[in-house]
DOMAR-393790 format. One line per field, with one value per residue (C-alpha): x, y, z; residue in three letters; residue number from 1. Coordinates in Angstrom, 2 decimals, decimal comma, always signed. Layout:
<nodes>
u <- X	...
v <- Y	...
w <- Z	...
type <- ALA	...
seq <- NUM	...
</nodes>
This chain:
<nodes>
u <- +82,68	+83,39	+80,06	+78,55	+80,89	+80,67	+76,48	+76,72	+79,62	+76,60	+74,21	+76,18	+76,50	+72,51	+72,13	+75,32	+73,79	+69,81	+70,98	+72,79	+70,14	+68,24	+69,88	+71,03	+67,17	+66,70	+69,91	+67,32	+64,54	+63,60	+60,03	+58,30	+55,04	+53,09	+50,19	+48,70	+45,72	+42,83	+43,91	+41,68	+39,52	+42,45	+41,15	+43,29	+43,95	+43,39	+46,26	+49,65	+52,13	+56,17	+57,70	+61,86	+63,93	+65,16	+68,64	+68,37	+65,38	+66,04	+62,42	+60,44	+59,36	+55,46	+54,21	+50,73	+50,54	+47,08	+46,02	+43,46	+40,70	+41,99	+45,06	+47,75	+50,16	+52,85	+55,25	+58,29	+60,07	+62,85	+65,78	+69,32	+71,49	+70,97	+67,94	+66,02	+61,91	+58,51	+55,76	+52,37	+48,66	+47,56	+50,49	+53,35	+57,29	+60,24	+62,43	+65,92	+66,81	+69,22	+68,46	+67,20	+65,65	+62,06	+61,05	+57,97	+56,59	+53,24	+51,83	+49,34	+47,45	+49,03	+52,55	+53,36	+53,90	+55,83	+57,89	+60,58	+61,27	+62,34	+65,87	+66,66	+64,35	+67,71	+68,24	+64,68	+64,31	+68,26	+66,99	+63,87	+66,83	+68,72	+66,20	+64,09	+67,05	+69,27	+69,30	+69,56	+66,31	+66,11	+68,62	+67,45	+63,81	+62,69	+66,66	+65,53	+64,81	+68,10	+70,64	+72,60	+75,61	+74,02	+72,42	+75,98	+78,00	+75,07	+74,79	+79,28	+78,36	+75,43	+77,95	+79,82	+76,92	+75,96	+79,49	+79,72	+75,59	+76,43	+79,84	+78,10	+75,45	+77,55	+79,84	+76,69	+75,53	+78,12	+75,26	+77,30	+73,85	+73,26	+77,03	+76,13	+73,57	+74,42	+77,90	+76,20	+73,87	+76,69	+78,40	+76,35	+74,60	+75,65	+75,16	+71,85	+70,44	+72,26	+70,43	+67,66	+68,37	+69,06	+65,89	+62,74	+63,37	+62,97	+66,78	+67,04	+68,09	+70,90	+72,45	+72,68	+75,00	+77,32	+80,04	+81,35	+77,61	+78,25	+81,41	+80,35	+79,20	+82,40	+84,04	+81,80	+82,02	+82,12	+78,50	+79,51	+77,15	+76,24	+75,32	+71,89	+70,31	+69,96	+67,35	+68,04	+70,81	+72,78	+69,23	+68,90	+72,32	+71,66	+67,76	+68,16	+71,94	+71,31	+68,10	+70,29	+72,95	+70,93	+69,56	+73,25	+73,67	+70,63	+69,99	+67,06	+66,81	+66,35	+68,26	+71,06	+70,09	+70,80	+73,67	+74,93	+74,31	+75,72	+78,87	+78,92	+78,35	+81,12	+83,38	+82,35	+86,30	+86,77	+82,86	+82,20	+79,07	+77,73	+78,26	+76,10	+73,56	+72,55	+72,51	+70,43	+67,35	+68,06	+67,31	+64,56	+63,06	+63,02	+61,26	+58,58	+57,61	+57,82	+60,77	+62,96	+64,74	+67,05	+68,19	+68,53	+71,16	+72,57	+73,07	+76,61	+77,03	+74,49	+76,60	+79,72	+78,84	+76,28	+78,43	+79,40	+76,46	+72,58	+71,58	+72,40	+70,06	+67,39	+67,57	+67,79	+64,80	+62,18	+63,62	+62,52	+58,96	+58,33	+59,25	+56,60	+54,53	+53,92	+53,91	+49,91	+49,02	+46,26	+42,84	+40,93	+37,05	+35,27	+38,41	+36,93	+39,32	+37,17	+38,20	+37,12	+33,21	+34,59	+37,60	+36,86	+39,25	+37,56	+34,77	+36,29	+35,27	+31,35	+31,44	+32,61	+29,80	+27,43	+28,14	+28,32	+24,47	+24,19	+26,63	+29,76	+32,31	+36,12	+38,81	+42,70	+45,25	+48,05	+50,91	+52,69	+56,13	+54,46	+55,66	+53,72	+50,43	+51,62	+51,93	+48,41	+46,81	+48,91	+47,60	+44,43	+42,68	+41,17	+39,64	+38,14	+37,03	+34,59	+33,66	+32,19	+31,70	+27,91	+27,50	+30,53	+31,76	+35,35	+37,18	+41,52	+43,60	+46,55	+48,24	+51,68	+52,45	+54,27	+51,01	+53,80	+53,79	+49,77	+47,56	+50,51	+50,41	+47,11	+47,11	+50,12	+48,27	+44,63	+43,01	+38,60	+37,34	+36,63	+40,03	+40,95	+44,79	+44,52	+47,54	+50,21	+47,85	+44,21	+45,30	+46,73	+42,96	+42,03	+45,01	+43,72	+39,46	+40,95	+43,92	+45,96	+50,37	+51,79	+51,20	+48,41	+45,89	+41,77	+38,66	+35,89	+32,43	+29,57	+26,10	+25,41	+28,47	+30,56	+33,64	+34,04	+37,88	+40,45	+43,55	+45,87	+45,58	+41,71	+43,29	+42,59	+44,62	+43,19	+40,75	+38,21	+37,70	+35,41	+33,61	+33,22	+32,29	+30,06	+28,45	+27,96	+26,64	+24,05	+23,45	+23,86	+27,02
v <- +44,91	+45,61	+46,57	+43,39	+41,34	+43,45	+42,87	+39,73	+38,56	+40,97	+37,98	+35,43	+36,29	+36,97	+33,49	+31,74	+33,57	+32,94	+29,25	+28,82	+30,82	+27,53	+25,25	+26,39	+26,11	+22,64	+21,51	+22,64	+21,12	+16,76	+16,12	+13,18	+11,74	+8,58	+6,71	+4,81	+1,72	+0,93	-3,05	-4,57	-2,52	+0,24	+3,22	+6,24	+8,92	+12,39	+14,36	+13,10	+14,30	+14,49	+14,59	+16,63	+16,81	+19,91	+20,18	+23,73	+22,63	+19,67	+18,74	+17,77	+19,86	+18,62	+19,38	+18,64	+16,65	+17,00	+13,40	+12,80	+10,23	+7,82	+8,20	+10,29	+13,36	+15,50	+17,29	+19,25	+19,24	+21,14	+19,13	+21,14	+18,02	+14,39	+13,61	+11,11	+11,70	+10,10	+10,13	+9,51	+8,76	+5,91	+4,57	+5,87	+4,55	+6,00	+7,68	+8,30	+11,37	+13,89	+17,48	+16,86	+13,41	+13,21	+9,51	+8,02	+5,28	+2,98	+1,89	+0,08	+2,09	+0,33	+0,64	-2,89	-2,80	+0,12	+0,15	+2,91	+5,21	+7,72	+9,24	+8,26	+5,33	+2,79	+4,05	+3,47	+0,01	-1,16	+0,36	-2,06	-4,60	-3,75	-3,62	-6,83	-9,12	-7,35	-9,77	-8,03	-7,87	-12,03	-12,77	-10,49	-11,04	-12,14	-11,93	-9,63	-11,56	-12,54	-11,27	-8,14	-10,08	-12,77	-10,15	-7,57	-11,46	-12,04	-8,21	-9,56	-12,18	-11,04	-7,75	-10,01	-11,46	-7,36	-6,55	-9,49	-8,16	-4,85	-5,86	-7,68	-5,21	-2,10	-4,25	-4,13	-0,95	+1,71	+5,19	+7,39	+8,00	+4,53	+3,52	+6,94	+5,02	+1,67	+2,69	+4,98	+2,12	-0,72	+2,64	+2,99	-1,33	-1,93	+1,04	+1,53	-1,78	-1,70	+1,30	+0,16	-2,90	-0,86	+1,74	-0,55	-4,24	-5,09	-6,15	-2,70	-2,24	-4,88	-3,24	+0,18	-0,58	-3,54	-1,56	-3,57	-2,85	+0,74	+1,18	+0,66	+3,94	+5,64	+4,78	+5,45	+5,33	+8,99	+10,56	+12,58	+14,83	+12,12	+9,73	+12,23	+10,34	+7,54	+7,93	+4,37	+3,20	+7,27	+8,32	+6,78	+7,75	+11,01	+10,69	+8,81	+8,63	+11,19	+9,70	+6,81	+9,63	+10,17	+7,19	+5,54	+8,72	+7,03	+10,60	+11,10	+14,90	+16,08	+18,74	+16,66	+13,62	+16,97	+17,79	+14,25	+14,45	+17,61	+16,32	+13,26	+15,46	+17,81	+15,29	+13,32	+13,98	+13,60	+13,68	+17,38	+16,50	+14,21	+15,67	+18,94	+15,44	+14,79	+18,28	+20,20	+17,17	+17,52	+21,08	+21,16	+17,87	+20,38	+23,13	+21,93	+20,62	+23,58	+23,45	+26,36	+25,27	+23,06	+26,23	+28,66	+26,33	+25,44	+28,79	+28,49	+25,43	+25,45	+28,31	+27,46	+23,63	+25,79	+28,51	+29,67	+27,11	+28,26	+25,99	+28,51	+31,26	+28,33	+27,05	+31,11	+31,81	+28,67	+29,47	+33,09	+32,28	+29,38	+31,98	+33,97	+31,44	+30,56	+33,61	+34,10	+31,07	+32,41	+29,96	+29,39	+29,65	+27,15	+25,43	+23,86	+23,10	+20,56	+18,16	+14,71	+15,05	+11,70	+10,31	+7,31	+7,85	+4,56	+6,67	+8,65	+7,36	+6,98	+10,51	+11,47	+9,59	+10,62	+14,76	+13,66	+13,61	+11,08	+12,24	+9,87	+11,27	+10,49	+11,30	+11,98	+10,35	+12,77	+14,10	+17,45	+15,49	+13,50	+15,28	+11,66	+13,63	+17,55	+16,51	+15,82	+18,71	+20,68	+19,33	+17,65	+17,90	+21,06	+19,81	+16,97	+19,52	+22,01	+18,64	+17,20	+19,59	+20,08	+16,01	+14,96	+15,56	+16,22	+15,08	+15,65	+13,71	+14,76	+12,02	+11,35	+15,30	+18,34	+20,87	+23,59	+22,58	+22,17	+24,68	+26,13	+23,31	+23,42	+27,77	+26,78	+24,20	+25,99	+22,72	+22,98	+20,56	+19,07	+19,34	+17,20	+17,04	+13,59	+12,59	+9,46	+7,47	+8,74	+8,04	+4,18	+3,32	+4,60	+2,60	-0,66	-0,14	+1,84	-0,39	+2,17	+1,02	+4,31	+8,10	+9,38	+6,42	+7,21	+6,00	+6,53	+5,48	+5,19	+7,15	+3,64	+4,94	+1,01	+1,55	+0,54	+1,22	+2,47	+2,27	+4,86	+4,17	+6,07	+9,29	+12,39	+12,21	+8,72	+8,69	+5,77	+8,22	+10,61	+7,45	+5,90	+8,77	+9,61	+6,40	+6,25	+9,79	+8,53	+5,02	+2,98	+1,04
w <- -263,68	-260,75	-259,06	-260,51	-258,71	-255,62	-255,82	-256,10	-253,37	-251,40	-252,81	-252,19	-248,93	-247,53	-249,42	-247,30	-244,05	-244,54	-245,29	-242,33	-240,13	-242,01	-241,43	-237,81	-237,38	-239,23	-236,56	-233,67	-234,19	-234,77	-236,61	-235,68	-237,52	-237,59	-237,75	-235,08	-235,25	-232,80	-230,96	-228,97	-226,62	-226,71	-228,86	-230,66	-229,00	-228,69	-228,64	-227,38	-224,78	-225,67	-222,58	-223,25	-220,80	-219,37	-217,78	-217,30	-215,33	-213,39	-215,10	-218,30	-221,28	-222,54	-225,87	-226,88	-230,20	-231,66	-232,99	-236,07	-236,25	-238,22	-235,96	-237,92	-236,14	-237,39	-234,87	-234,82	-231,17	-230,32	-229,62	-230,14	-228,84	-228,77	-226,21	-225,41	-225,63	-224,30	-226,48	-224,77	-225,16	-223,20	-223,48	-224,25	-226,18	-225,87	-228,54	-228,97	-231,68	-232,54	-234,34	-237,88	-237,24	-239,32	-237,35	-239,06	-236,88	-237,28	-233,97	-232,46	-229,80	-226,99	-227,74	-228,62	-231,95	-233,26	-235,86	-237,59	-241,18	-241,84	-240,60	-237,02	-237,77	-237,80	-234,78	-232,23	-234,69	-232,40	-229,68	-229,59	-230,38	-227,53	-224,92	-226,28	-226,29	-222,98	-220,62	-217,82	-216,69	-216,60	-214,88	-212,06	-212,10	-208,78	-207,19	-204,71	-202,12	-201,73	-199,57	-199,79	-200,38	-202,38	-204,95	-205,74	-206,56	-208,44	-210,12	-210,23	-212,98	-214,67	-215,58	-217,64	-219,07	-219,88	-221,20	-223,37	-224,54	-224,98	-227,17	-229,97	-230,26	-230,83	-232,76	-235,88	-234,62	-234,49	-234,37	-232,06	-229,77	-229,87	-227,98	-225,62	-224,12	-224,23	-222,74	-219,61	-219,68	-218,59	-216,38	-214,36	-214,44	-210,79	-208,95	-210,81	-208,89	-205,90	-205,53	-206,57	-203,80	-201,23	-201,92	-202,34	-201,29	-197,12	-197,55	-198,10	-194,53	-194,02	-197,28	-195,78	-192,67	-195,18	-196,25	-198,76	-200,14	-200,42	-200,96	-204,91	-204,23	-203,58	-206,88	-209,55	-213,25	-215,12	-215,47	-218,84	-219,95	-223,45	-220,52	-220,00	-222,96	-220,65	-218,65	-217,84	-215,16	-215,27	-214,02	-211,34	-209,52	-210,97	-208,96	-206,52	-204,90	-202,80	-200,96	-200,37	-198,94	-196,23	-195,04	-195,33	-192,42	-189,80	-188,12	-186,77	-187,43	-191,33	-190,76	-189,52	-192,65	-195,22	-193,66	-194,06	-197,55	-198,64	-197,05	-199,09	-202,33	-201,49	-201,14	-204,64	-206,42	-209,94	-211,10	-211,05	-213,47	-211,66	-208,29	-210,29	-211,03	-207,14	-206,23	-208,41	-208,35	-204,27	-204,74	-207,04	-205,60	-202,75	-204,11	-205,73	-202,52	-201,33	-199,29	-198,80	-195,61	-198,03	-200,71	-197,57	-195,69	-198,15	-200,46	-200,05	-201,58	-204,13	-204,84	-205,67	-207,36	-209,99	-210,52	-214,11	-215,27	-215,95	-213,21	-210,80	-212,09	-213,08	-209,71	-207,26	-209,92	-208,67	-204,92	-205,42	-206,61	-204,34	-200,91	-203,87	-203,14	-199,81	-198,20	-200,23	-201,16	-203,36	-203,19	-206,26	-205,61	-206,76	-203,78	-200,13	-197,24	-194,83	-192,45	-191,56	-188,75	-187,76	-185,48	-187,21	-190,06	-191,23	-191,63	-193,83	-197,21	-195,53	-194,72	-198,61	-200,22	-198,01	-198,25	-202,43	-201,92	-204,64	-206,62	-209,00	-206,41	-208,59	-205,60	-206,43	-203,73	-204,59	-201,81	-202,72	-203,52	-206,27	-209,98	-211,76	-209,71	-210,05	-213,89	-213,99	-211,98	-213,82	-217,56	-216,93	-214,00	-215,03	-218,20	-216,24	-213,27	-216,07	-218,33	-214,49	-212,28	-212,25	-211,92	-210,13	-206,83	-207,46	-203,55	-203,41	-200,41	-198,94	-198,15	-196,10	-197,04	-195,02	-194,26	-195,42	-198,78	-198,51	-199,44	-201,41	-204,42	-204,48	-204,85	-207,76	-210,08	-208,54	-207,79	-207,47	-204,91	-201,99	-199,43	-196,74	-195,23	-193,64	-190,97	-191,72	-189,14	-191,02	-194,06	-193,52	-193,09	-196,69	-197,48	-196,62	-197,97	-201,37	-201,88	-202,51	-203,54	-204,21	-205,96	-208,28	-207,11	-208,00	-207,14	-208,46	-207,01	-207,86	-207,33	-204,68	-202,66	-204,12	-204,64	-208,71	-209,54	-207,74	-208,86	-211,13	-214,68	-214,71	-214,25	-215,44	-218,86	-219,22	-221,86	-220,54	-217,29	-219,15	-220,37	-217,38	-215,20	-217,97	-217,87	-214,04	-214,28	-216,93	-215,14	-217,90	-215,81
type <- UNK	UNK	UNK	UNK	UNK	UNK	UNK	UNK	UNK	UNK	UNK	UNK	UNK	UNK	UNK	UNK	UNK	UNK	UNK	UNK	UNK	UNK	UNK	UNK	UNK	UNK	UNK	UNK	UNK	UNK	UNK	UNK	UNK	UNK	UNK	UNK	UNK	UNK	UNK	UNK	UNK	UNK	UNK	UNK	UNK	UNK	UNK	UNK	UNK	UNK	UNK	UNK	UNK	UNK	UNK	UNK	UNK	UNK	UNK	UNK	UNK	UNK	UNK	UNK	UNK	UNK	UNK	UNK	UNK	UNK	UNK	UNK	UNK	UNK	UNK	UNK	UNK	UNK	UNK	UNK	UNK	UNK	UNK	UNK	UNK	UNK	UNK	UNK	UNK	UNK	UNK	UNK	UNK	UNK	UNK	UNK	UNK	UNK	UNK	UNK	UNK	UNK	UNK	UNK	UNK	UNK	UNK	UNK	UNK	UNK	UNK	UNK	UNK	UNK	UNK	UNK	UNK	UNK	UNK	UNK	UNK	UNK	UNK	UNK	UNK	UNK	UNK	UNK	UNK	UNK	UNK	UNK	UNK	UNK	UNK	UNK	UNK	UNK	UNK	UNK	UNK	UNK	UNK	UNK	UNK	UNK	UNK	UNK	UNK	UNK	UNK	UNK	UNK	UNK	UNK	UNK	UNK	UNK	UNK	UNK	UNK	UNK	UNK	UNK	UNK	UNK	UNK	UNK	UNK	UNK	UNK	UNK	UNK	UNK	UNK	UNK	UNK	UNK	UNK	UNK	UNK	UNK	UNK	UNK	UNK	UNK	UNK	UNK	UNK	UNK	UNK	UNK	UNK	UNK	UNK	UNK	UNK	UNK	UNK	UNK	UNK	UNK	UNK	UNK	UNK	UNK	UNK	UNK	UNK	UNK	UNK	UNK	UNK	UNK	UNK	UNK	UNK	UNK	UNK	UNK	UNK	UNK	UNK	UNK	UNK	UNK	UNK	UNK	UNK	UNK	UNK	UNK	UNK	UNK	UNK	UNK	UNK	UNK	UNK	UNK	UNK	UNK	UNK	UNK	UNK	UNK	UNK	UNK	UNK	UNK	UNK	UNK	UNK	UNK	UNK	UNK	UNK	UNK	UNK	UNK	UNK	UNK	UNK	UNK	UNK	UNK	UNK	UNK	UNK	UNK	UNK	UNK	UNK	UNK	UNK	UNK	UNK	UNK	UNK	UNK	UNK	UNK	UNK	UNK	UNK	UNK	UNK	UNK	UNK	UNK	UNK	UNK	UNK	UNK	UNK	UNK	UNK	UNK	UNK	UNK	UNK	UNK	UNK	UNK	UNK	UNK	UNK	UNK	UNK	UNK	UNK	UNK	UNK	UNK	UNK	UNK	UNK	UNK	UNK	UNK	UNK	UNK	UNK	UNK	UNK	UNK	UNK	UNK	UNK	UNK	UNK	UNK	UNK	UNK	UNK	UNK	UNK	UNK	UNK	UNK	UNK	UNK	UNK	UNK	UNK	UNK	UNK	UNK	UNK	UNK	UNK	UNK	UNK	UNK	UNK	UNK	UNK	UNK	UNK	UNK	UNK	UNK	UNK	UNK	UNK	UNK	UNK	UNK	UNK	UNK	UNK	UNK	UNK	UNK	UNK	UNK	UNK	UNK	UNK	UNK	UNK	UNK	UNK	UNK	UNK	UNK	UNK	UNK	UNK	UNK	UNK	UNK	UNK	UNK	UNK	UNK	UNK	UNK	UNK	UNK	UNK	UNK	UNK	UNK	UNK	UNK	UNK	UNK	UNK	UNK	UNK	UNK	UNK	UNK	UNK	UNK	UNK	UNK	UNK	UNK	UNK	UNK	UNK	UNK	UNK	UNK	UNK	UNK	UNK	UNK	UNK	UNK	UNK	UNK	UNK	UNK	UNK	UNK	UNK	UNK	UNK	UNK	UNK	UNK	UNK	UNK	UNK	UNK	UNK	UNK	UNK	UNK	UNK	UNK	UNK	UNK	UNK	UNK	UNK	UNK	UNK	UNK	UNK	UNK	UNK	UNK	UNK	UNK	UNK	UNK	UNK	UNK	UNK	UNK	UNK	UNK	UNK
seq <- 1	2	3	4	5	6	7	8	9	10	11	12	13	14	15	16	17	18	19	20	21	22	23	24	25	26	27	28	29	30	31	32	33	34	35	36	37	38	39	40	41	42	43	44	45	46	47	48	49	50	51	52	53	54	55	56	57	58	59	60	61	62	63	64	65	66	67	68	69	70	71	72	73	74	75	76	77	78	79	80	81	82	83	84	85	86	87	88	89	90	91	92	93	94	95	96	97	98	99	100	101	102	103	104	105	106	107	108	109	110	111	112	113	114	115	116	117	118	119	120	121	122	123	124	125	126	127	128	129	130	131	132	133	134	135	136	137	138	139	140	141	142	143	144	145	146	147	148	149	150	151	152	153	154	155	156	157	158	159	160	161	162	163	164	165	166	167	168	169	170	171	172	173	174	175	176	177	178	179	180	181	182	183	184	185	186	187	188	189	190	191	192	193	194	195	196	197	198	199	200	201	202	203	204	205	206	207	208	209	210	211	212	213	214	215	216	217	218	219	220	221	222	223	224	225	226	227	228	229	230	231	232	233	234	235	236	237	238	239	240	241	242	243	244	245	246	247	248	249	250	251	252	253	254	255	256	257	258	259	260	261	262	263	264	265	266	267	268	269	270	271	272	273	274	275	276	277	278	279	280	281	282	283	284	285	286	287	288	289	290	291	292	293	294	295	296	297	298	299	300	301	302	303	304	305	306	307	308	309	310	311	312	313	314	315	316	317	318	319	320	321	322	323	324	325	326	327	328	329	330	331	332	333	334	335	336	337	338	339	340	341	342	343	344	345	346	347	348	349	350	351	352	353	354	355	356	357	358	359	360	361	362	363	364	365	366	367	368	369	370	371	372	373	374	375	376	377	378	379	380	381	382	383	384	385	386	387	388	389	390	391	392	393	394	395	396	397	398	399	400	401	402	403	404	405	406	407	408	409	410	411	412	413	414	415	416	417	418	419	420	421	422	423	424	425	426	427	428	429	430	431	432	433	434	435	436	437	438	439	440	441	442	443	444	445	446	447	448	449	450	451	452	453	454	455	456	457	458	459	460	461	462	463	464	465	466	467	468	469	470	471	472	473	474	475	476	477
</nodes>
């Protein structure tokens, strides 16, 4: 009898262990599925890409999701904590997900009319309501032209209204994931909007020299790790405050600006997680741009801030990879490094057209520091090039970048095609010719040498890009 009881206990323990393992597995995943319907001229995408922020890498993991011809899709995503996920086809949507969720969405191809069901669906339905009715942007609309003092005063009044709105929203939606999202949005609303004002408006220079305006960056709310759920205001602070610190220093020398940044960072008190976030963003962005000098010059401080964290090993490994790449960049066989014969930059586009010998031309305007540029290089450019390499002239114009990072980038992403590195004064005329406002910008030119379009939308991953190229090759459009 004792022997039978002992065996039964062993079997029960195995079942319990198996159940525990299954539960642990479930708690590190989320199911996302749904159905997409075509709308207007927007067709159902062939695939979606889910972007999940990896805190250790300070970068996004990307997972492709196949979409059936009927618009249905399903995927199991690695969600080990509450997190924000962006899902894109040609358009996209943001989801708040938790381990164990099974979210089903119905949406049009623009992702404008989205409804949710399943576990986690209620959270995302509430998130839509929160965003649609949040008064912040409406109250601040077209007010960036105000002086720094007037803009700061406006923000104070807006903050009072937003506080009231958030309080009422959370009274009716008490899920923790929504509380973390809304609380973090509120905590960093004023500094995030001030940061954007200082960085992106004509009054930014005046704001940087206004001590009252800048003082709010010296007493920031505590950045909690749960705030990583929000990719809006908290992320703005973590990713861009360092740039303001450098610009505020008004140093001409890049090394001196970096020293000023590091001094401000190390003096940041009682906000240890924010200190890690800001430095992680800084050092990883530098390394992504194939720049190792910041890491080498501030290695002691980097080791101190990231001590006893997994970030330290990630940063160190990234440095080793970039150093190796810089020492020996291996270019793909079908990459051509060219220089323009003309000394007049206004003639560069004409030279590209002449060299194409009547082919359709696809120009990728990029920069070594541009995240979306590199994302396309990594995930879509090779397939587009392979599909049209015999019929399309692929040209890559590198703008506003340091030459030290130019060849390593081509090597890293194995970018085939004709490459030109442009100095600042060479880029300016091209900006006007192709209406270039940011990076990346993609310019398509037909066989007659006419610019058909020039924008961000017609990137390699955009399904209509292939349709347009095919139509131009066949001279159907």
